[in-house]
C-alpha positions in Angstrom: 98.4 186.7 111.4 99.4 186.1 114.9 101.3 189.3 115.8 102.4 190.0 119.3 105.2 191.4 121.3 105.9 189.4 124.3 108.5 188.3 126.8 107.4 185.0 128.2 108.7 182.8 131.0 111.1 180.0 130.0 112.0 176.7 131.6 114.0 177.3 134.7 117.3 175.8 133.5 117.4 177.7 130.2 116.3 180.9 131.9 119.1 180.5 134.5 121.7 180.1 131.7 120.3 183.1 129.8 120.5 185.3 132.9 124.0 184.2 133.6 124.9 184.9 130.0 123.3 188.3 130.2 125.2 189.3 133.3 128.5 188.2 131.8 127.8 190.2 128.6 125.9 193.1 130.2 128.5 195.7 129.1 129.1 194.1 125.7 128.4 196.0 122.5 128.0 194.6 119.0 131.3 194.5 117.2 133.4 194.2 120.3 135.9 191.3 120.1 134.7 190.7 116.5 131.3 189.4 117.7 128.6 190.7 115.3 124.9 191.3 115.4 123.2 188.5 113.5 120.3 189.0 111.0 118.7 186.2 109.0 116.3 187.0 106.1 114.5 183.7 105.2 112.1 184.1 102.3 109.2 181.7 101.8 109.1 179.9 98.5 111.6 182.1 96.7 113.2 180.3 93.7 116.8 180.2 92.7 116.5 182.8 89.9 114.0 185.1 91.5 116.5 187.9 92.2 118.3 190.3 89.9 121.6 189.1 91.2 120.6 185.5 90.4 119.5 186.3 86.8 115.9 187.5 86.9 115.0 189.7 83.9 111.8 191.0 85.5 111.9 191.2 89.3 113.6 194.2 90.7 115.6 193.6 93.9 118.2 196.4 94.3 118.6 195.9 98.1 119.2 192.2 97.9 121.5 192.8 94.9 123.4 195.1 97.2 123.9 192.3 99.7 125.4 190.2 96.9 127.6 193.0 95.8 128.9 193.5 99.3 129.1 189.9 100.3 129.4 186.3 99.0 126.8 184.8 96.7 126.4 181.0 97.0 125.4 179.4 93.7 125.1 175.8 95.0 123.1 176.5 98.1 120.3 174.2 99.1 117.3 174.2 101.4 117.2 171.4 103.9 113.8 170.3 102.5 111.5 171.0 99.6 108.8 172.3 101.8 108.8 174.9 104.6 108.5 173.6 108.2 111.5 171.1 108.0 113.8 173.8 106.5 112.8 176.2 109.4 113.5 173.6 112.0 116.8 172.8 110.3 117.9 176.4 110.2 117.1 177.0 113.9 118.8 173.9 115.2 121.5 173.0 112.7 120.1 169.5 112.4 118.8 167.7 109.3 114.9 167.4 109.3 115.3 163.6 109.2 117.2 163.7 112.6 114.5 165.9 114.1 111.6 163.9 112.5 110.2 167.2 111.3 110.0 166.1 107.7 106.9 167.8 106.2 105.1 171.1 106.4 102.8 171.2 109.4 100.3 169.5 109.4 101.0 168.0 105.9 98.4 166.8 103.4 96.0 164.1 104.5 96.4 162.2 101.2 94.4 158.9 100.8 95.0 155.7 99.0 98.8 156.0 98.8 101.1 153.0 98.0 103.0 153.8 101.2 101.9 154.7 104.7 103.8 157.8 106.0 105.6 157.5 109.4 104.4 159.1 112.6 106.4 162.2 112.3 106.9 165.1 114.7 104.6 168.1 114.0 106.4 170.7 116.0 109.9 171.8 117.0 110.5 170.1 120.3 111.3 172.4 123.2 114.4 170.4 124.1 116.0 171.4 120.8 118.4 174.3 121.3 117.8 177.1 118.8 120.2 179.8 117.5 118.2 182.3 119.7 118.8 180.3 122.8 122.5 179.9 122.0 122.9 183.6 121.5 121.0 184.6 124.6 123.7 182.9 126.6 126.1 185.3 125.0 124.1 188.3 126.0 122.2 188.9 122.7 118.8 190.3 122.6 116.6 188.3 120.3 113.6 189.0 118.1 111.4 187.1 115.6 109.4 188.7 112.8 107.2 186.7 110.5 106.5 183.1 109.8 107.2 180.4 112.4 105.2 177.4 111.3 106.7 175.0 113.9 103.7 174.6 116.1 101.1 171.8 116.1 98.0 172.7 114.2 95.5 170.2 115.6 95.1 171.7 119.1 96.8 175.1 119.2 95.0 178.4 119.7 97.0 181.7 119.4 96.0 182.7 122.9 95.4 180.3 125.8 92.5 180.8 128.1 94.8 182.4 130.7 96.0 184.9 128.2 99.4 183.3 127.7 100.8 182.1 124.4 101.1 178.5 123.3 104.1 176.5 124.4 105.6 176.0 121.0 105.7 179.6 119.9 109.0 181.5 119.3 109.0 183.1 122.8 109.4 179.5 124.2 112.4 178.9 121.9 114.7 181.7 122.9 113.1 184.8 121.4 112.5 187.8 123.6 110.1 189.3 121.1 107.8 187.7 118.6 105.9 189.6 115.9 103.8 187.3 113.7 105.1 183.9 114.5 102.4 181.2 115.0 101.2 177.9 113.6 99.9 179.4 110.4 101.9 178.9 107.2 100.3 181.8 105.3 97.8 184.6 105.8 94.4 184.5 104.1 95.2 187.9 102.7 98.4 190.0 102.7 96.2 193.1 103.4 95.2 194.0 107.0 93.5 192.4 108.8 95.0 189.4 107.0 91.8 187.4 107.0 91.6 187.5 110.8 88.5 189.7 111.3 88.6 193.4 112.0 87.9 193.5 115.7 89.8 192.0 118.6 86.9 189.8 119.6 86.6 188.5 116.0 90.4 187.8 116.1 90.1 185.9 119.3 87.1 183.9 117.9 89.3 183.1 114.9 92.1 181.8 117.1 94.7 181.5 114.4 95.0 185.3 114.1 94.4 186.4 117.6 97.5 188.2 118.7 97.9 191.3 116.6 98.1 194.1 119.1 95.0 196.1 119.3 95.2 199.3 117.3 98.0 198.1 115.0 97.6 197.6 111.3 94.8 199.5 109.6 93.1 199.8 106.3 95.4 199.2 103.4 98.4 198.0 105.5 100.4 195.3 103.7 101.7 192.4 105.9 105.3 192.6 104.8 105.4 196.3 105.4 104.0 196.0 108.9 106.6 193.4 109.8 109.3 195.6 108.4 108.0 198.6 110.4 108.2 196.5 113.6 111.7 195.3 112.8 113.0 198.9 112.1 111.5 200.0 115.4 113.3 197.1 117.2 116.6 197.8 115.5 116.4 201.3 116.9 115.4 200.1 120.3 118.3 197.6 120.5 120.8 200.5 120.1 124.3 199.3 121.0 123.1 196.0 122.5 124.2 192.9 120.5 121.1 191.4 118.8 119.9 188.5 116.8 117.0 189.2 114.4 115.3 186.3 112.6 113.1 187.6 109.8 111.3 184.7 108.0 109.0 186.4 105.5 105.5 185.2 104.8 106.1 186.4 101.3 106.4 185.1 98.6 104.1 182.2 99.6 100.5 182.1 98.3 98.1 183.8 98.2 99.6 185.6 95.2 98.7 189.1 96.3 101.2 191.9 95.7 100.8 195.4 97.0 98.6 197.3 94.5 101.0 200.1 93.6 103.7 197.5 92.8 101.3 195.4 90.8 100.5 198.4 88.7 104.2 199.1 88.2 104.8 195.5 86.9 101.8 195.5 84.7 103.3 198.5 82.8 106.7 196.9 82.7 105.3 193.7 81.3 103.3 195.5 78.7 106.4 197.3 77.5 108.4 194.0 77.4 106.2 190.9 77.2 108.9 188.5 76.2 110.4 188.1 79.7 111.1 184.7 81.4 109.5 185.9 84.7 106.1 187.5 84.0 103.7 187.1 87.0 103.0 190.7 88.1 101.5 189.7 91.4 104.5 187.6 92.3 106.9 190.3 91.0 105.2 192.8 93.4 105.6 190.4 96.3 109.3 189.9 95.5 109.8 193.7 95.4 108.0 194.0 98.8 110.5 191.6 100.3 113.3 193.7 98.8 111.8 196.9 100.1 111.6 195.5 103.6 115.2 194.4 103.5 116.2 197.9 102.3 114.3 199.6 105.1 116.0 197.4 107.7 119.4 198.0 106.2 118.8 201.7 106.3 117.8 201.5 110.0 121.1 199.6 110.6 123.0 202.3 108.9 121.3 205.0 110.9 122.2 203.3 114.1 125.8 202.6 112.8 125.2 198.8 113.2 125.2 197.7 109.5 128.9 197.0 109.2 128.8 195.2 112.6 126.0 192.8 111.5 126.4 189.4 109.9 123.5 189.1 107.4 122.4 185.8 106.0 119.8 185.7 103.2 118.2 182.5 101.9 114.9 180.7 101.1 113.1 177.7 102.7 112.6 175.8 99.4 112.4 176.4 95.6 109.9 178.5 93.8 106.3 177.6 93.3 105.8 176.8 89.7 104.0 177.2 87.4 101.6 179.3 89.4 104.0 181.9 90.7 107.4 181.7 88.9 109.7 179.7 86.8 112.9 178.1 88.1 114.5 177.5 84.7 117.1 176.4 84.0 116.3 174.1 87.0 113.8 171.3 86.8 110.5 171.5 88.6 109.9 173.5 91.9 108.6 173.5 95.4 107.8 170.0 96.7 110.2 168.3 94.2 113.7 166.9 95.0 114.9 168.1 91.5 117.0 171.2 91.7 114.1 173.6 91.1 112.6 172.4 94.4 115.6 172.6 96.6 118.3 174.9 95.2 117.8 178.4 96.6 119.4 181.9 96.4 121.8 182.4 99.3 124.0 185.4 100.2 126.1 186.3 103.3 127.2 189.8 104.0 129.7 190.5 106.8 132.1 193.4 106.2 135.7 192.6 106.9 135.0 188.9 106.9 133.0 188.1 103.8 134.9 189.0 100.6 132.6 191.5 98.8 131.3 190.8 95.4 132.5 187.2 95.2 130.9 183.9 94.4 131.2 180.4 96.0 130.1 177.3 94.1 130.7 175.0 97.1 127.6 173.1 98.0 126.0 174.5 101.2 122.7 173.8 103.0 120.4 175.3 105.6 121.9 173.4 108.5 125.2 175.2 107.9 123.8 178.5 109.2 123.8 177.4 112.9 127.5 176.5 113.2 128.4 179.5 111.0 126.7 181.8 113.5 128.2 179.9 116.5 131.8 180.4 115.2 131.2 184.0 114.2 129.9 184.9 117.7 132.4 182.7 119.5 129.5 180.6 120.9 129.8 177.1 122.1 127.7 174.6 120.1 125.0 173.1 122.3 125.7 169.6 121.1 125.5 167.7 117.9 124.8 169.7 114.7 124.8 168.4 111.1 126.0 171.5 109.5 129.5 173.0 108.9 130.6 176.5 109.5 130.8 178.6 106.3 133.4 181.0 107.6 136.2 179.5 105.5 134.1 180.2 102.4 133.6 183.8 103.3 137.4 184.4 103.6 138.3 182.5 100.3 135.0 181.9 98.4 136.6 181.1 95.0 138.8 178.3 96.2 138.0 177.2 99.7 136.0 174.0 100.4 134.4 172.6 103.4 135.8 169.1 103.1 132.4 167.7 103.3 131.6 164.3 101.7 127.9 164.8 101.1 124.7 166.6 101.8 121.4 164.8 102.2 117.6 165.0 102.0 114.8 162.8 103.2 111.0 163.3 102.6 108.9 160.2 103.5 105.6 161.9 102.5 103.2 162.6 99.7 102.5 166.2 98.6 99.5 167.4 96.5 101.8 169.2 94.1 103.1 165.8 93.0 105.8 165.0 95.6 106.2 161.4 96.5 108.5 159.9 99.2 112.2 160.2 98.4 115.7 160.4 99.8 118.6 162.0 98.0 122.3 162.7 98.3 124.7 165.1 96.6 128.4 164.1 96.6 130.6 166.5 94.6 128.9 167.3 91.3 126.8 164.1 91.5 123.3 163.7 92.8 121.4 160.5 93.5 117.6 160.3 94.1 115.9 157.3 95.5 112.1 157.1 95.2 110.9 155.2 98.2 108.0 153.5 96.4 108.8 149.9 95.7 110.5 149.1 92.3 111.3 152.7 91.4 114.7 153.0 89.7 117.5 155.1 91.1 118.2 158.4 89.4 121.8 159.7 89.0 122.6 163.1 87.6 125.9 164.9 86.9 124.9 168.4 87.8 127.9 170.3 86.4 126.9 169.2 82.9 123.2 168.5 83.4 121.7 171.2 85.7 118.2 170.4 84.4 118.6 166.7 85.4 117.6 165.4 82.0 120.0 162.4 81.8 119.7 159.6 84.3 123.1 157.9 84.4 122.2 155.3 87.0 122.3 152.5 84.4 125.4 153.7 82.6 127.3 154.3 85.9 126.0 151.5 88.2 129.1 151.5 90.4 128.8 155.1 91.3 125.0 154.8 91.8 125.5 151.8 94.1 128.2 153.6 96.2 126.1 156.7 96.6 123.0 154.7 97.5 125.0 152.8 100.1 126.2 156.1 101.6 122.6 157.4 101.6 121.4 154.3 103.5 124.2 154.7 106.0 123.2 158.3 106.6 119.5 157.4 107.0 120.5 154.9 109.7 122.8 157.3 111.5 120.2 160.0 111.9 117.3 157.7 112.6 115.4 158.6 109.5 111.8 157.5 109.6 110.8 155.3 106.6 107.3 154.9 105.0 105.9 151.4 105.0 103.8 149.4 102.5 100.1 150.2 102.6 98.2 146.9 102.3 94.9 148.8 101.6 96.3 150.6 98.6 94.1 150.2 95.5 95.9 150.9 92.3 92.6 151.2 90.4 91.6 154.2 92.4 93.2 157.7 92.4 95.6 159.0 95.0 94.3 162.3 96.5 92.6 164.1 99.4 89.2 165.3 100.4 88.9 169.0 100.9 85.7 170.8 101.6 83.7 167.7 100.8 85.3 167.3 97.4 87.9 164.7 96.3 90.9 166.1 94.5 93.3 163.7 92.8 97.0 164.1 93.1 99.0 164.0 89.9 102.4 162.4 90.6 104.9 164.5 88.7 108.2 162.9 87.7 109.0 165.2 84.8 
């Protein structure tokens, strides 16, 4: 898994701004003038009910539960997309994936014989997009990335260029002083060292996608999440009194489903003692607890450096849980890859002592793009330009009754996905959600979420005026952000299956609507 620790040259203009910002803030310490450290935990594929504080009866997450007990829990929080790369781009920029044209996981599935041709979308985070890290560097923050990046082109990239430098779309080119583990890969081949990369430096270089783990790090039996946490703890201590931004996007709990052996054994015993639990995958349970352990270790390091209460912590997930292989998202419908609630509603928590009211709950709809403006306001940073999100600070102060005054939140996915996803757009306005399937002739779907969280009752025919108004608003939004639309495929053959070739074998895609 591409692990490295680097400070790389940046474009001259951004470097100059960063240097000016550093000189202005050289004597600043975290907490002065109310400006906090910033720490984002972004879990891969974690479902809405995969935490103790969100109702799991099997997974043990005491450290994340502590975040909820000491912060605000958001029960109507959404990922910006139902797959990973778009949500990551949205988090870092505050822009909808449709505006960025980063609308699928990179590189997407090469699915054949589809009714629609997908658009020519952007398979990277463009360097001209200003990230949270770049914004905060101008305020004198030190910045570090630990874990999954997945915003780099897959077709040409190697982890190390011939001259020894790192590829141009890696985190160190997007405002991060340090990068541990961020590359084009979306998952390791194994969560145990050497993570499927080969056990010598030369083999790692030959393998390209796993070339940048520092020589001598890792070792037999080392678990990926543990190694990333160790590096993060070390960096917290190195930062000391300097204000910092840490972005920790976990590779867990993405496949392969491979928990740490001691935790797997623990959950095997727990399941044997109580087999009638809703969540019951012991490998996945162990992976969830590894995430929780890592968060606990980092929080302990923050306490030891007296930085915990001066740190704004955001916890969320990039999309819904993978089901049925890994978890269940009940009472939500479906999971990762689906625009139904199970694929897009995610657990989200914000802890910020003195600002976020401890132990409270907000049911205001929020979405990944809101994190950027929230951090900008919290750190008194100037927004770099247009963002689609809204600051969540009003909800932290008064979570039970405050609102954002936002008309709607939106999604757009003009792609096919082998887990059954088909092109869609969607909008949520208040308690109502409208889904438009982009294949010709598909009926609109309208759900009243407050009374139908599982989305069983399509009300589009019984409430046509509302459906029409919401559809009009969705079309207006797509036009305003320049959303790319799929087009009819004249070569589509309805008598043949939709699917993809992998390893010389054709695998049919099952379109899941229920």
